[in-house]
N, C-alpha and C positions, 0 to 999 in steps of 0.2 A: 828054121829062122830064129835068130837070137832075140832076146828080150829087147835089146837096144834097137834092132831094126824094126821090130813090131811097133815100138813107141814112135820111131821116126815116121813110119807109114801112117799111123793114126793121125799125126800132126799134118802130114801132107794131104790126107783126105779132107781135113778141115780147110786147107788152102784151096783145094779144087772145088769143093761144093759150098757155095755161099748159103747162109741161112740168115733169116731176118729176125733178130731178137734184140731186145735190149730190155736204182735211183738213189743219201748222204752226199749232198751237193758240195760239201767242203772237203778239201784234201785231208786225209788222215795222216797226221805227223806225230811220230814218237821222238821227243827230244832227248830221251835217255839212251835209247838204243839206236838212234840216228837213222831211222828209215821212214819212208813215206809211201802212201798209196793214193792214187787219184781215181777212185772207183766210180762207176756210173751213178747217176743221180737217183736218190730216193730210197736207198737201203736204210733199214732200221736195225738197231742193235736189239736183238731179242733175248740175249743171255750173255752172261760173263762170269768169270770166276772171281772170288773175293780178292785174290792177289793181284787182279788187274792184268794178268798175263795171257788170258784167253778170252776171245770175244766171238760171238755168233751173230751174223748179219743175215737178214732175210729181206727179200723184195716183195712188196705187196701185190705186184702184178705179174711177175715172172717167177716160176718155181725154181729159183736158184738159192742155195744156201752157201754162205761164204764164212769160213772159219779162219781166224787169225790166232796163232799161238806162239808165244815166246818161251823158249827153254832157257833156264838159268842155272841148272844144277851141274854143269860141266861134265855130264855123263856121256856126251856124244863126241866121237872122234872127228866127225865131219858132217856136212849137210846131208849126205846120202843116208847116214845112220839116223839122223833126226827125222827124216821123212819116212824111213822104213819103220821106225818105232811108232810114228803117228798112224800109219796104215795098220800096223800090227794091233794097236789098241782098238781099232775099229773092226778087226778081223776081216780086213778088206783084201780081196785079190788085187794084185797090183803089178805093174811093170815100172821099174825105176832106172833112170840113167843119170850119170853125173857129168858135168861139163864145166868149162871155164866161161864165166860171164864177166866181162870187164876185168879180167885177170883174177877173178875170185871163184873158187871152187863152189859150185852150186849143184842142186839136184832137182830133177823134174820127173813126174810120174803120172800115170793114169791109174785109176782104181775103180773097183766095183764093190759095193757093200749092201748087205741085206739088213735093213732097219725095219720100218713098218712096211716097206716095199723095197724093190731093188733100185739102188741109186748108182750113178756112175759120174765120174768127174776127173778133175786134174788137181795136182798138187805140186808145189815148189817149195824148196827150202834153201836158205842162204844164211851165212853168218852175219851177225850184227856187228856194230862197232865196239861192243863189249866182248872181250875175249872169252871164249867158251860158251857163248850164248848163240842160239840159232832162232831164226824166224821161220815158221812153217805156215804156209797158206794152203787151204783146201777149198775147192769150189766143186759143188756137185748138184745134180738135179735128178729127178726120176728118170730112169733109163729110157722110158718111152718118150721122154721130152728132150732127150739128149741133143738131137740135131737142131731143135729150136733154140736151145740155150747155149750151144757150143761157143759161138762168138762172144756171147755175154761173159762167159767164164774166162775166155782168152783175154778179153779186155781188162777184166779185173786183175788177173795175175800179171799181165804185161805192164801194168801201171806201177809196179813195184820199183822203188829206188832205195838202194842200201848205201849210197854214197852221194851226197848232194853235189860234190864236185863233178860227178858224172851224170847229173840229172838229165841233161839233154843228150842222151845217147840211146841207142836202140834197147828196148826192154828185154826181159829175161826170156819170154816166149819166142819172140821173133829171132833173138840171137841164137837160140837153140835150133830153131827150124832152118835158119839160113846162116850157117857159119861163114866167116870171112873166106873169100877166095883171093885170087891175085888181083892186083890193081888194074884198072881199065883207064887208059889215057883218053882224054877228051880235049878238043881244041876249041877255045872260045874266042870270039872277036868282039871286043868292047871298045867302042870309039876308035876303031881302026887299029887297035892294039891286039895282036894275037897272043893268047895266053894258054900255055900248056898246063893242064892240071889233071887230076885223076879222081875217080871214085872206085869203090870196090865192085868187082864183077857181080856180086850178089845184091847190090844196093837197090837196083830198080825193082826186082822181083820181091825183095824183102819189104821194101817200103809200100809196095802195092798191097801186100798181105796185111799190113797194119791198117791201111786205108780201108780195105774191104771189111775187116773186122769192125772198125769204128763206124763205118757207114751202116752196117747191119744193126749196130747198137743205136745209132742216131735215128734210124727209121722208126724205132719203137716210139719215139717221142713226137711223131708228126702232129698229133692232136692232143698232146699232153701239156699240162700247165708248166712243166719244167723244160719246155722246148728251148728256151733261150739259154739256160744253163747247159743243156745237152749240146747245143751248137758250140758254145764256148769250149767245152771239154773236147769236143771233136777236133777243133782246130789246134788246141793246145797239145793234144796227144799226137797228132800228126807232126807238129813242129818238133816236139821232143825227139821223135824218132828220126826225122829228116835232118835236123841240125847236126847231129853227130856224124852223119854220113857226108857232110860238106866241109869237114875240117880242112882238107887240102885245098878245096875250091875257095873257101873264104880267105885262106892265107895267100894263095897264089894270086888271086885277083887284087888283094890289098897291096902285096909287094910290087906288083906291076904298075898299078895306077896311082897310088896315093902320093908318091913323091911328085909326080906331075901335077896333081891337084894342089899340092903345097906351093909349087912354083907359080901356078896360075892365080892362087888366092891365098896369100900368106896369112891373112887375118881370119879366114873361114874356109879352110880346106875341106871341111866336112860337107859343106853344101855343094862344092865342086864334085866331090866323090859321089855323093848321093845322086846328083844330076846325071853323072855318067852311067850309074846303075839304072836309074829310071829310064833314061833314053834307050839304053840297051834292051830292057824288057819290053818297052813300047814297040820295038821293031820285031818282036817275036811273031811268027805266023800263028794265028788263032786256030787252035785245034783242041777239041774236048770229046770225052766219051758221050755217045748218044744213047746208050742203053739206060733205061730207067731202073734196071735191077742192080746197077753198080754206081759207085760215086763218080761224078765227073771231075773230081779233083785229081790233077796230075801230080805225082810225087815230084819233089825237087830234083832228085837224080834223073828222072825221066824228062823233066823240062830241059835239063842241061844237055841231054843227048838228043834232043829234038823230037821226042816221042809225042809231046802235046803240051798244052798250057791253056790257062784261062786267067781271068782277073784274080782269082783267089790264090792260085799257085804262083803267079807273077808277084803278087803282093807279099806272100810269105817268103819268097826268095829274096826280095829286097830287104825285108825285115831281118832275115838271117844274116845277110851280108853286112848290114849296118850294125846289128847287135854285136857281131863278132869283133868290131873295132870300138865298141863302147858307146855307140850312138843309140840312145833310147828310142824305141819305136812302139807303135801300137798297130795291131792288125785290126782294121775296121771292116765289118761286114754288115750288109743290110738285106734281110730277107725281102723287104718291101721293094727295094730297088733291084734286087737280084744282082748285087754287085759287091765288090770288095776293093779296098785300097790300103796301102801302107800309109802310116803317118809317122813323121820323125820329129824328135825334139832337137830342132836345128834353128839357130838364130838367123832368120831370114824373113822377108815380108811375104804375105800371101794368106790364103784362106787356111784357117787352123781348126783342129778339133780341140776343144778345151775340156779337160777332165774336171771332176768335182773339186779337186784341190787347186784348180786354177792353172795347171800346167798346160802349155800350148804345144800341140803337135801339128806340124805342117802336113797338109794333105798331099798325097802323091798319086796322080791318076796314071795308071799303067796301060790304059787302052787307047789313049789319044796322045799325040806328040805335043805335050805341053810341059812346062816347068813345074817344079814343086810349088805348091800353094795355089794352083789353078784347078778348079773343078767346075763341072757343068752346073748350070742353075737348077736343073731338075734333080740334082743330087745334093743340093746345098742344105737341106733341112737336117740339122745336127741330131735331132731326136730320132731320126730314122736309122742312125748308125749305132752298132753295138761294138764297143772296144774290147779287144783281147790283148792283154799284156803277157808276153812270153817271158818265162823265167830265164835268167842268165845261165 
């Protein structure tokens, strides 16, 4: 068995066996090297080098260490060499593979190292926007805690972004585990219009992998003071992954419907378009996962193929379609109401969610056949809703 196949099998085992694990509530952004990370909440910086190029993070409740290192000496030919040298300095046993992520040569590996005890974990490496420099990320935990911490480590590494223009695309871990296959055609019917579009053959399984990882992280916060932040990160992370999988869908729906919306309403075609989308998802057959051991959120690719849906997946789909044409949205969720809705910045009358800066977003109810701006009285308390703004 090759080193590459061993690495693939290790990642597939994580896909097959769910573990429940899961805190730095702000996104880590480096404006010089142009990368970012949106790691789970509550991590603390426990050490760093004087040059500001290496940082150690630890979590107070989960035995996971996260190391972030930037190389600037131009001594590495590629990402694989940068990761190999990091493992070598630790005297770690390792398996490394290199692959293309968003057309960029990157490296991924597993490792085991004997420090005060045996630790095991994952590492990735990718070039930064400064030529000759590489970002190396390592996540590890005590080997006997590996299964408990596996999804936590995956979530950290998969949050990496090395190009803001590709922020809303599948992350480095899921892209390695599920490489693109052929395109899969799907047929949609929106307002009587039949629309041919496509997703990748791997999209449903890959997006479910991300949801399973993030749900296992989220469950850690069930009784935690950071539960609200954890929920927000959960939805943002799923959106980042799913949005990039719907590029063809967003384009094909817009190209088919928007001209007709302009003809119907020259002064405000956005409200016509938004209503067509809202009416479409309102007619979806309600289906959701029943197992308490997995998320009941249906990925957007799975919604489009008819696998299932609920208020939160319907709402995220509407947000994705509107955001793709430049209409600002909020994803609103309420643990108290056990409900979710999209809200759109559209000039039209009706019930609105108003943000702290005074911006109005029109409510969109996805589970009843109503127009934008109409919501049930028992859902009208604005303080019960938590807004999530997805990045462009």
